[in-house]
N, C-alpha and C positions, 0 to 999 in steps of 0.2 A: 230283724224286722218281724213284726207280728204277722202271722199268716192265718188264713181261714181255709179249712178243707171241707168240701161239700160233695155229697153224692147226687146233688141235683143236676141232672143232665141239661136242663135248659140254660144253665149258666156257662156251659162249656163253649169255648171259642173253637168250633169245629174246623174252621178254615185254618187257624193257627196250628191246630193239632195235625191236620192233614199235611200241611206244608212241611212241618218238622219230620213227620214219619216218612213222607214220600221223597223228600229231598235230602235231609240231613242224617236220618237214621241208617244203620247198616242192615236192619232187618225188614224194612217196609218200603223199599225203593219202588216208586211208581204206584203206590196205593192210591186209588182214586178217591175223590170226595165222597162218592156214593158208597164205596167200600168202607170208608171210615165211619160214615153215618150208620151203616148196617152193623159194624162191630160195636159201636156205642149203644145202639138199640138193644143188642143182645148180650150186654155185659153189665156188671156192676161197675160204675165209673166213679173216679175220685178226681176232683179238680182242686188244685192248690192255687190260692189267690192272695195277693197282697192287700193291705188295708184299703186301697182304692178300688179293689175289685178286678185288678189286672191279673190275668191268668199267668201263673209262674210255672205250673207243671200239671201233669195229667198221668193217670194210670187207669187200667181197667182189669177186672177179674172175671174170668169165665168160670162158673161154678154150678154144681148141683145143690149147693148149700148144705150138704150132709157129708159126702165122702171126699170130694175133690174140688180144689180151686187152682186155677192157673193164672199167675200174674202175667200181664201182657202190657206192652206199650208204656212202660214206666219212663216218663219224660220229665226232665227239668229243662226248660227252654234256655238256650245258650247264654243269654244275657244275665241269667240268674244262677248259673252253675257255680259251684265252688263256695257256696254259702251255707251248706248244710240242709238245704231244702229237700234233697233226695232222702236223707235220713228221716226228716220230719214226715214226709209222705209215706215212706215204708213203715215207720213207727205207727202211724195212724192206721194203715192197712192191716198191719199185724194185730192191732188191738180192736179192729172192727168185729162186731158180733158174729158176722158170717165166717170170717177167717179163723176166729178163735175156736169155732165149733167143728170145722171140717177136719177130717182125718188126715188128709194129705194135701200139701200145698206145693206146687211145682212152678218152675220158671226156666227160661233159657236166657243166658247172658254170655256175651263175648268178653266183657271187660269190667263187670261190677261184682265179681265173686266176693271180694272182701266186704263190700257193703252187705250182701245177703248172708254171709257167714256169721256176722254178729247177731243175726236173728235165729240162728240154728240151722240154716240151709246147708246141705252137704252135697257134694258132687254125686251124680248118679252114674254108677258104673265107670266106664272108660271115657265118658263124654267130656269134652272140654266146655260144653255149653249147658247141659241140663243140671239143675239143682233141685233139691226137694227137702221138705220137712215131712217125715212120715211118722204120725202119731200112733199108727197101728203097729203093735209089737207082735211079731209072729214067733 
C-alpha cells in the first residue's frame, strides 16, 4: 500500500496516538491527552498515512538539530503492523535532513533491536534498552 509521511502536526490523530501510548504501549502507560499534546508540541513529529489519509503510524524526535536526536513513541497502529510500515517510517526518519546532520541519535526499545540495528544503531553499554548511532569518533 502506498503511504504518505508528513511532519505536519495538524494532520496527527492525537486521540488515536494517546490511546495507543497510554493503553497499548509498554513505555507510556497512563500518559494523558494533555501530556501527549505537550510532547507533540515540543518534538519533530512524523505521521504515516494511507492513501485515504488514515493514520497508520507515528513517531517523534526530540533534538537540538546539531548534536543530539532522540527517537520516541515510534508506533505502527495494531491493525497495520506486520506490513513493513515500521521500516518505511524509520527509513524516512533516518533520511530526514535533521537526522542526517546530527552527531548522535539515540533511542530506547524493549523489543525492536533488530529493526534499528539495520540502520546502524548499537547497544549502549550494558543496557538492554538503550541504542545509539554515534557519528563522533573520539
